[in-house]
DOTORLUM-51883 format. One record per atom (N, C-alpha, C): x, y, z; atom name. Coordinates in Angstrom, 2 decimals. Example, Ala and Ser with C-alpha at 12.3 -4.5 7.8 and 13.67 -1.06 7.14 Angstrom:
      xx      yy      zz atom
   13.19   -5.69    7.80    N
   12.30   -4.50    7.80   CA
   13.20   -3.30    7.80    C
   12.85   -2.25    7.08    N
   13.67   -1.06    7.14   CA
   12.90    0.03    7.87    C
***
This chain:
      xx      yy      zz atom
   27.71   31.23   13.45    N
   26.38   31.52   12.67   CA
   25.13   31.41   13.63    C
   24.42   32.34   13.94    N
   23.15   32.27   14.84   CA
   21.85   32.24   13.94    C
   20.90   31.30   14.57    N
   19.82   31.12   13.39   CA
   18.57   31.68   14.55    C
   17.59   32.36   13.85    N
   16.54   33.24   14.46   CA
   15.59   31.90   14.68    C
   14.77   32.22   15.56    N
   13.64   31.42   15.90   CA
   12.86   30.93   14.64    C
   12.60   31.61   13.63    N
   11.96   31.88   12.51   CA
   12.87   30.82   11.60    C
   13.86   30.69   11.76    N
   14.82   29.66   10.83   CA
   14.74   28.30   11.72    C
   14.66   28.26   12.90    N
   14.57   27.25   13.52   CA
   13.42   26.49   13.26    C
   12.23   26.92   13.46    N
   11.07   26.59   12.93   CA
   10.98   26.01   11.67    C
   11.61   26.99   10.71    N
   11.46   26.61    9.46   CA
   12.46   25.34    9.27    C
   13.22   24.91    9.87    N
   13.99   23.65    9.72   CA
   13.37   22.47   10.32    C
   12.56   22.80   11.39    N
   11.87   21.98   12.20   CA
   10.65   21.39   11.00    C
    9.98   22.47   10.69    N
    8.95   22.00    9.45   CA
    9.32   20.93    8.17    C
   10.71   21.73    7.68    N
   11.25   20.96    6.56   CA
   11.26   19.56    7.09    C
   12.15   19.17    8.39    N
   12.19   17.61    8.69   CA
   11.08   16.98    8.99    C
    9.95   17.55    9.55    N
    8.86   17.05    9.81   CA
    8.10   16.58    8.39    C
    8.23   17.61    7.57    N
    7.42   17.06    6.04   CA
    8.51   16.01    5.55    C
    9.65   16.04    5.70    N
   10.65   14.86    4.94   CA
   10.28   13.39    5.55    C
    9.50   13.41    6.69    N
    9.36   12.22    7.48   CA
    8.02   11.81    7.27    C
    7.30   12.53    6.29    N
    5.84   12.14    6.31   CA
    5.73   10.94    5.25    C
    4.59   10.44    5.37    N
    4.10    9.06    4.68   CA
    4.53    9.08    3.11    C
    4.99    8.03    2.77    N
    5.30    7.86    1.67   CA
    3.98    7.34    0.45    C
    3.69    7.88   -0.72    N
    2.44    6.99   -1.18   CA
    3.02    6.76   -2.49    C
    2.39    5.59   -3.17    N
    2.92    4.97   -4.22   CA
    1.31    4.68   -5.11    C
    1.43    5.06   -6.30    N
    0.28    5.10   -7.07   CA
    0.50    3.82   -8.14    C
   -0.32    3.18   -8.63    N
   -0.31    2.11   -9.72   CA
    0.07    2.79  -10.99    C
   -0.71    3.86  -11.41    N
   -0.23    4.69  -12.59   CA
    0.78    5.45  -12.68    C
    1.62    5.41  -11.52    N
    2.99    6.40  -11.41   CA
    4.15    5.58  -11.32    C
    5.31    5.70  -11.99    N
    6.54    5.06  -11.98   CA
    7.15    5.13  -10.79    C
    8.04    4.36  -10.05    N
    8.65    4.59   -8.64   CA
    9.42    5.85   -9.06    C
    9.93    6.42   -7.97    N
   10.60    7.62   -8.02   CA
   11.91    7.28   -7.95    C
   12.48    6.21   -7.28    N
   13.83    5.80   -7.13   CA
   13.99    4.47   -7.32    C
   14.00    3.84   -8.80    N
   14.16    2.76   -8.72   CA
   15.28    1.91   -8.49    C
   14.81    0.61   -7.99    N
   15.93   -0.31   -7.26   CA
   15.92   -1.67   -8.16    C
   17.35   -2.04   -8.51    N
   17.30   -3.41   -9.21   CA
   16.60   -4.46   -8.31    C
   15.69   -5.35   -8.76    N
   14.85   -6.02   -8.32   CA
   15.88   -7.37   -8.16    C
   16.16   -8.20   -6.72    N
   17.04   -9.44   -6.79   CA
   16.04  -10.37   -7.73    C
   16.69  -11.21   -8.15    N
   16.05  -12.50   -9.12   CA
   15.41  -13.29   -8.56    C
   15.45  -13.67   -6.96    N
   14.54  -14.19   -6.37   CA
   13.07  -13.90   -6.18    C
   13.03  -12.55   -6.06    N
   11.81  -11.95   -5.96   CA
   11.26  -11.89   -7.37    C
   11.79  -11.84   -8.44    N
   11.25  -12.00   -9.89   CA
   10.66  -13.25  -10.06    C
   11.83  -14.25   -9.64    N
   11.12  -15.63   -9.83   CA
    9.73  -16.21   -9.25    C
    9.69  -15.50   -7.86    N
    8.49  -15.67   -7.04   CA
    7.34  -14.84   -7.87    C
    7.46  -14.03   -8.06    N
    6.30  -13.13   -8.80   CA
    5.94  -13.79  -10.10    C
    6.84  -14.03  -10.98    N
    6.65  -14.52  -12.46   CA
    5.63  -16.19  -12.11    C
    5.97  -16.65  -11.05    N
    5.51  -18.03  -10.42   CA
    3.84  -17.88  -10.25    C
    3.68  -16.84   -9.47    N
    2.43  -16.41   -8.94   CA
    1.48  -15.86  -10.00    C
    2.16  -15.45  -11.35    N
    1.53  -14.69  -12.13   CA
    1.46  -15.42  -13.40    C
    1.81  -16.67  -13.69    N
    2.06  -17.33  -14.82   CA
    0.81  -17.09  -15.52    C
   -0.35  -17.13  -15.04    N
   -1.59  -17.19  -15.99   CA
   -1.78  -15.64  -16.56    C
   -1.32  -14.81  -15.70    N
   -1.29  -13.27  -15.95   CA
   -0.65  -12.91  -17.31    C
    0.81  -13.66  -17.31    N
    1.75  -13.22  -18.09   CA
    1.75  -13.50  -19.66    C
    0.27  -14.22  -20.00    N
    0.21  -14.25  -21.55   CA
   -0.04  -13.33  -22.18    C
   -0.82  -12.42  -21.21    N
   -0.95  -10.89  -21.63   CA
    0.49  -10.09  -22.08    C
    1.35  -10.70  -21.25    N
    2.71  -10.07  -21.47   CA
    3.61  -10.59  -22.32    C
    3.25  -11.43  -23.20    N
    4.16  -12.41  -23.60   CA
    5.50  -11.66  -24.38    C
    5.00  -10.58  -24.84    N
    6.53   -9.65  -25.65   CA
    7.53   -8.93  -24.39    C
    7.19   -9.27  -23.41    N
    8.01   -8.40  -22.19   CA
    8.62   -9.40  -21.45    C
   10.16   -9.37  -21.02    N
   10.83  -10.37  -20.19   CA
   10.36  -10.46  -18.91    C
   10.58  -11.50  -18.47    N
   10.02  -11.75  -16.65   CA
   10.79  -10.51  -16.02    C
   12.21  -10.17  -16.10    N
   12.90   -9.12  -15.18   CA
   12.25   -7.75  -15.69    C
   11.59   -7.66  -16.80    N
   11.16   -6.19  -17.08   CA
    9.62   -6.00  -16.83    C
    8.92   -7.05  -16.35    N
    7.38   -6.89  -15.94   CA
    7.52   -6.14  -14.74    C
    8.18   -5.96  -13.62    N
    7.92   -5.57  -12.37   CA
    9.01   -4.38  -12.25    C
    8.77   -3.10  -11.37    N
    9.62   -2.03  -10.93   CA
    9.87   -2.07   -9.60    C
   10.70   -1.77   -8.89    N
   10.83   -1.84   -7.34   CA
   11.46   -0.63   -6.98    C
   11.25   -0.24   -5.73    N
   11.82    1.05   -4.80   CA
   12.00    0.31   -3.35    C
   13.18    0.76   -2.80    N
   13.31    0.15   -1.64   CA
   12.66    1.41   -0.51    C
   11.95    0.78    0.19    N
   11.04    1.61    1.46   CA
   11.43    1.32    2.65    C
   11.25    2.45    3.72    N
   11.67    2.33    5.19   CA
   10.37    1.78    5.88    C
   10.29    0.53    6.24    N
    9.18    0.32    7.27   CA
    9.57    0.02    8.63    C
   10.72   -0.05    8.74    N
   11.30   -0.03   10.36   CA
   12.82    0.31   10.26    C
   13.32    0.47   11.24    N
   15.01    0.89   11.18   CA
   15.87   -0.03   10.57    C
   15.59   -1.42   10.89    N
   16.63   -2.55   10.50   CA
   16.25   -3.59    9.54    C
   14.99   -3.22    8.63    N
   14.74   -3.74    7.45   CA
   14.95   -3.45    6.21    C
   15.40   -4.32    5.26    N
   15.88   -3.52    4.11   CA
   14.35   -4.34    3.27    C
   13.49   -3.27    2.80    N
   12.27   -3.88    2.13   CA
   12.13   -3.12    0.69    C
   11.75   -3.97   -0.32    N
   11.34   -3.48   -1.56   CA
    9.89   -3.60   -1.82    C
    9.36   -2.29   -2.48    N
    8.10   -2.25   -2.80   CA
    8.14   -2.43   -4.35    C
    7.01   -3.70   -4.74    N
    7.36   -3.97   -6.14   CA
    6.06   -3.83   -6.66    C
    5.63   -3.27   -7.86    N
    4.71   -3.36   -8.46   CA
    4.87   -3.48  -10.04    C
    3.69   -3.93  -10.85    N
    3.96   -4.10  -12.24   CA
    4.54   -2.93  -12.98    C
    5.46   -3.20  -13.84    N
    6.14   -1.71  -14.64   CA
    5.30   -1.74  -16.05    C
    4.32   -2.90  -16.11    N
    3.58   -2.72  -17.44   CA
    2.18   -3.02  -17.07    C
    1.43   -2.28  -17.96    N
   -0.38   -2.40  -17.64   CA
   -0.80   -4.00  -17.78    C
   -0.03   -4.86  -18.69    N
   -0.44   -6.19  -18.80   CA
   -0.97   -7.01  -17.47    C
   -0.32   -6.61  -16.63    N
   -0.61   -7.22  -15.14   CA
   -1.74   -6.70  -14.32    C
   -2.25   -5.50  -15.04    N
   -3.30   -4.92  -14.10   CA
   -4.72   -4.78  -14.81    C
   -5.67   -4.21  -13.95    N
   -7.05   -4.31  -14.36   CA
   -6.79   -2.59  -14.76    C
   -8.05   -2.37  -15.45    N
   -8.26   -1.05  -15.84   CA
   -7.84    0.12  -14.78    C
   -8.21   -0.20  -13.30    N
   -7.98    0.85  -12.49   CA
   -7.26    0.22  -11.42    C
   -6.75   -0.71  -11.19    N
   -5.86   -1.07  -10.17   CA
   -4.70   -2.00  -10.74    C
   -3.63   -2.25   -9.80    N
   -2.58   -3.28   -9.71   CA
   -2.50   -3.99   -8.70    C
   -1.75   -4.94   -9.04    N
   -1.18   -5.67   -7.57   CA
   -0.13   -5.07   -7.30    C
    0.52   -4.99   -5.78    N
    1.59   -4.62   -5.27   CA
    2.15   -5.47   -4.45    C
    3.33   -5.49   -3.85    N
    3.96   -6.50   -2.99   CA
    4.96   -5.76   -2.04    C
    5.29   -6.16   -1.07    N
    6.29   -5.91   -0.08   CA
    7.19   -7.04    0.13    C
    8.47   -7.07    0.00    N
    9.52   -8.07    0.35   CA
   10.33   -7.55    1.25    C
   10.55   -8.43    2.21    N
   11.73   -8.09    3.28   CA
   13.04   -8.97    3.05    C
   14.22   -8.54    2.74    N
   15.34   -9.33    2.02   CA
   16.50   -9.21    3.50    C
   16.62  -10.46    3.52    N
   17.92  -10.64    4.35   CA
   19.10  -11.56    3.62    C
   20.25  -10.70    3.54    N
   21.02  -11.07    2.57   CA
   20.65  -11.39    1.19    C
   20.63  -12.70    0.71    N
   19.87  -13.03   -0.37   CA
   18.57  -13.80   -0.72    C
   17.90  -13.95    0.53    N
   16.88  -14.47    0.77   CA
   15.49  -13.31    0.84    C
   14.51  -13.45   -0.11    N
   13.25  -12.51   -0.26   CA
   12.01  -12.96    0.28    C
   11.67  -12.37    1.47    N
   10.29  -12.97    1.83   CA
    9.35  -11.97    1.40    C
    8.32  -12.38    1.11    N
    6.95  -11.84    0.96   CA
    6.31  -11.73    2.11    C
    5.80  -10.29    2.56    N
    5.28   -9.72    3.73   CA
    4.28   -9.33    3.65    C
    3.67   -8.72    2.47    N
    2.58   -8.03    2.22   CA
    2.21   -8.12    0.72    C
    0.89   -8.41    0.13    N
    0.49   -8.22   -1.17   CA
   -0.88   -7.93   -1.17    C
   -1.40   -7.21   -2.10    N
   -2.78   -6.99   -2.53   CA
   -2.75   -7.24   -4.03    C
   -3.81   -8.13   -4.45    N
   -4.11   -8.46   -5.80   CA
   -4.55   -7.21   -6.65    C
   -5.28   -5.97   -6.25    N
   -5.85   -5.04   -6.85   CA
   -5.68   -3.71   -5.90    C
   -4.98   -2.50   -6.37    N
   -4.99   -1.36   -5.57   CA
   -4.67   -0.25   -6.52    C
   -5.21    0.96   -6.07    N
   -4.82    2.32   -6.76   CA
   -3.69    2.93   -6.13    C
   -3.68    2.84   -4.79    N
   -2.66    3.70   -4.28   CA
   -2.43    2.89   -2.74    C
   -0.91    2.66   -2.45    N
   -0.55    2.35   -1.15   CA
    0.32    3.58   -0.57    C
   -0.17    3.46    0.68    N
    0.54    4.86    1.55   CA
    1.16    3.80    2.53    C
    2.79    4.27    2.77    N
    3.31    3.74    4.01   CA
    3.14    5.02    5.26    C
    2.64    4.55    6.22    N
    2.01    5.46    7.40   CA
    3.25    6.11    8.04    C
    3.09    7.28    8.75    N
    3.91    7.37    9.61   CA
    3.67    6.64   10.94    C
    2.36    6.12   11.28    N
    2.29    5.37   12.63   CA
    3.03    4.06   12.57    C
    3.26    3.88   13.61    N
    4.07    2.48   13.44   CA
    3.33    1.64   14.51    C
    3.55    0.33   14.24    N
    2.93   -0.81   15.27   CA
    4.05   -2.09   15.39    C
    4.58   -2.47   16.35    N
    5.51   -3.25   16.80   CA
    6.70   -3.31   15.88    C
    7.32   -1.76   15.96    N
    8.12   -1.20   14.88   CA
    8.22   -0.97   13.49    C
    7.29   -1.72   12.86    N
    6.92   -1.25   11.51   CA
    6.02   -0.32   11.30    C
    6.01    0.43   10.21    N
    4.95    1.56    9.77   CA
    3.56    0.66    9.37    C
    2.56    1.40    9.57    N
    1.43    0.86    9.13   CA
    1.23    0.97    7.62    C
    0.14    0.25    7.30    N
    0.23    0.50    5.65   CA
   -1.18    0.94    5.40    C
   -1.74    1.62    4.59    N
   -3.06    2.10    4.12   CA
   -3.11    1.85    2.50    C
   -4.19    0.96    2.16    N
   -4.30    0.85    0.78   CA
   -5.75    1.15    0.30    C
   -5.72    1.95   -0.76    N
   -7.13    2.53   -1.08   CA
   -7.28    2.33   -2.61    C
   -8.41    1.85   -3.12    N
   -8.79    1.73   -4.47   CA
  -10.49    2.31   -4.72    C
  -10.54    2.92   -5.49    N
  -12.12    3.67   -5.67   CA
  -12.16    3.72   -7.29    C
  -13.51    3.54   -7.86    N
  -13.59    3.74   -9.07   CA
  -15.18    3.71   -9.27    C
  -15.60    4.59  -10.28    N
  -17.19    4.66  -10.47   CA
  -18.18    4.54   -9.38    C
  -17.98    5.42   -8.25    N
  -19.06    5.30   -7.08   CA
  -18.75    3.81   -6.35    C
  -17.69    3.42   -6.08    N
  -17.35    2.34   -5.29   CA
  -15.96    2.08   -4.90    C
  -15.64    1.50   -3.83    N
  -14.12    1.18   -3.55   CA
  -13.84    0.65   -2.31    C
  -12.78    0.51   -1.82    N
  -12.50   -0.08   -0.53   CA
  -11.26    0.69    0.15    C
  -11.05    0.73    1.26    N
   -9.45    1.00    1.96   CA
   -9.69   -0.11    2.99    C
   -7.99   -0.15    3.09    N
   -7.57   -1.20    4.05   CA
   -6.51   -0.49    4.83    C
   -6.35   -0.83    6.35    N
   -4.97   -0.44    7.07   CA
   -4.34   -1.81    7.45    C
   -3.18   -1.81    7.61    N
   -2.42   -3.07    7.68   CA
   -1.47   -3.05    8.83    C
   -1.33   -3.65    9.68    N
   -0.24   -3.63   10.66   CA
    0.58   -5.00   10.85    C
    1.99   -4.54   11.35    N
    2.67   -5.87   11.25   CA
    2.35   -6.79   12.60    C
    2.74   -7.94   12.20    N
    2.37   -8.89   13.62   CA
    3.15   -9.99   13.60    C
    4.40   -9.46   13.62    N
    5.69   -9.79   14.07   CA
    6.53  -10.87   12.67    C
    5.69  -11.33   11.74    N
    6.14  -11.97   10.82   CA
    5.80  -11.43    9.31    C
    4.76  -10.85    9.07    N
    4.11  -10.28    7.92   CA
    2.98   -9.26    8.36    C
    2.36   -8.51    7.57    N
    1.18   -7.51    7.54   CA
   -0.14   -8.44    7.71    C
   -1.14   -8.18    8.54    N
   -2.23   -8.32    8.64   CA
   -3.23   -7.08    8.51    C
   -4.29   -7.31    8.10    N
   -5.35   -6.35    7.90   CA
   -6.05   -5.96    9.08    C
   -5.96   -4.76    9.40    N
   -6.48   -4.36   10.98   CA
   -7.78   -3.62   10.75    C
   -8.13   -3.20    9.59    N
   -9.00   -2.29    9.26   CA
   -9.68   -2.29    7.83    C
  -10.93   -2.36    7.49    N
  -11.37   -2.76    6.17   CA
  -12.87   -1.85    6.03    C
  -12.77   -0.94    4.91    N
  -14.11   -0.40    4.58   CA
  -14.64   -0.64    2.98    C
  -15.28   -1.33    2.68    N
  -15.72   -1.57    1.42   CA
  -17.21   -0.76    1.31    C
  -17.19    0.12    0.44    N
  -18.41    1.18    0.02   CA
  -18.68    1.12   -1.34    C
  -20.00    1.72   -1.62    N
  -20.66    2.39   -2.75   CA
  -21.57    3.38   -2.61    C
  -21.50    4.15   -3.52    N
  -22.32    5.72   -3.26   CA
  -23.97    5.05   -3.34    C
  -24.53    5.89   -2.35    N
  -26.06    5.82   -2.60   CA
  -26.39    7.03   -3.30    C
  -26.28    7.10   -4.56    N
  -26.64    8.35   -5.50   CA
  -27.93    9.44   -4.96    C
  -28.76    8.73   -4.73    N
  -30.23    9.43   -4.28   CA
  -29.66   10.19   -2.84    C
  -29.11    9.52   -2.21    N
  -28.82   10.50   -0.63   CA
  -27.38   10.61   -0.48    C
  -26.86   10.63   -1.71    N
  -25.34   11.52   -1.81   CA
  -24.39   10.96   -0.51    C
  -24.48    9.69   -0.06    N
  -23.44    9.18    0.74   CA
  -22.99    7.77    0.44    C
  -21.91    7.46    1.19    N
  -21.59    6.12    1.23   CA
  -22.30    5.11    1.87    C
  -22.36    4.02    1.39    N
  -23.04    2.73    2.02   CA
  -22.00    1.60    2.13    C
  -21.83    0.67    2.96    N
  -21.09   -0.09    2.86   CA
  -20.61   -1.04    4.25    C
  -19.60   -1.61    4.34    N
  -19.32   -2.78    5.25   CA
  -18.06   -2.34    5.94    C
  -17.72   -1.94    7.21    N
  -16.73   -1.45    7.90   CA
  -16.08   -2.70    8.92    C
  -14.86   -3.07    9.03    N
  -14.31   -4.21    9.68   CA
  -13.15   -3.57   10.52    C
  -13.36   -3.69   11.89    N
  -12.10   -3.39   12.62   CA
  -11.65   -4.10   13.54    C
  -10.29   -4.44   13.77    N
   -9.84   -5.07   14.81   CA
   -9.88   -4.38   16.08    C
  -10.34   -5.07   17.10    N
  -10.28   -4.61   18.58   CA
   -8.98   -4.89   19.17    C
   -8.60   -4.23   20.33    N
   -7.39   -4.33   21.00   CA
   -7.19   -5.82   21.32    C
   -8.23   -6.69   21.58    N
   -8.00   -7.93   21.91   CA
   -7.84   -8.94   20.75    C
   -8.06   -8.39   19.74    N
   -7.80   -9.12   18.55   CA
   -8.85   -9.52   17.62    C
  -10.28   -9.31   18.42    N
  -11.60   -9.67   17.65   CA
  -11.55   -8.67   16.76    C
  -12.21   -9.13   15.37    N
  -12.77   -8.26   14.40   CA
  -14.18   -8.15   14.57    C
  -14.62   -6.69   14.47    N
  -15.98   -6.12   14.59   CA
  -16.32   -5.54   13.16    C
  -17.41   -5.98   12.82    N
  -18.08   -5.68   11.69   CA
  -19.36   -4.89   11.87    C
  -19.37   -3.66   10.74    N
  -20.92   -3.03   11.13   CA
  -21.03   -2.26    9.63    C
  -22.34   -2.27    9.50    N
  -22.91   -1.57    8.27   CA
  -23.13   -0.25    8.34    C
  -22.60    0.50    7.31    N
  -22.35    1.97    7.32   CA
  -23.78    2.31    6.29    C
  -24.68    3.19    6.80    N
  -25.63    3.48    6.31   CA
  -25.85    5.11    6.23    C
  -26.83    5.60    5.05    N
  -26.72    7.06    5.18   CA
  -27.60    7.39    6.20    C
  -27.19    8.60    6.81    N
  -28.05    9.43    7.81   CA
  -29.40    9.51    7.21    C
  -30.24    9.32    8.27    N
  -31.79    9.40    8.13   CA
  -32.04   10.99    7.94    C
  -32.90   11.37    6.95    N
  -33.38   12.61    6.53   CA
  -33.89   13.20    7.85    C
  -33.62   14.39    8.41    N
  -34.47   14.93    9.50   CA
  -35.58   15.76    8.91    C
  -36.98   15.83    9.57    N
  -37.89   16.40    8.97   CA
  -38.37   17.50   10.30    C
***
């Protein structure tokens, strides 16, 4: 069977799209649920003892949901997020990434509140970069995280709010330079030209 050039291009496009970034929203259930190892549930429950009072009626092993995600070729990683809103604020939820070796689960990334996590196509040190975004009522933040041999560290952060009068975002942007230094600058509205 011979394939036409158009068919080959279509297959290439499908392959590229299949490799695109994965996104996870705090408001949506995970697409491919995975059973959470008990060691992860124990770590999360211990970390959120104060918050679990709002979730009294829910068993510890039902508070969270997980999905296996691909961060590197050789690592088994779970994305874990609350399965119930009682662990969340009105617009954000915490999320965690655990690297698993045999029966040991190691926390490699966490955020206390986010709307969306994207596992990016770009890699650093063999692991996918992460992009985390949260926005509500004219304010928000976004962060990019990269692998630093044992866990994820934040390499970019933009915290902003809307200037309604000038219809632009104001805020602080922090970027990690190649030498590891963090540089911060203020984002201001462009001046009106007369």
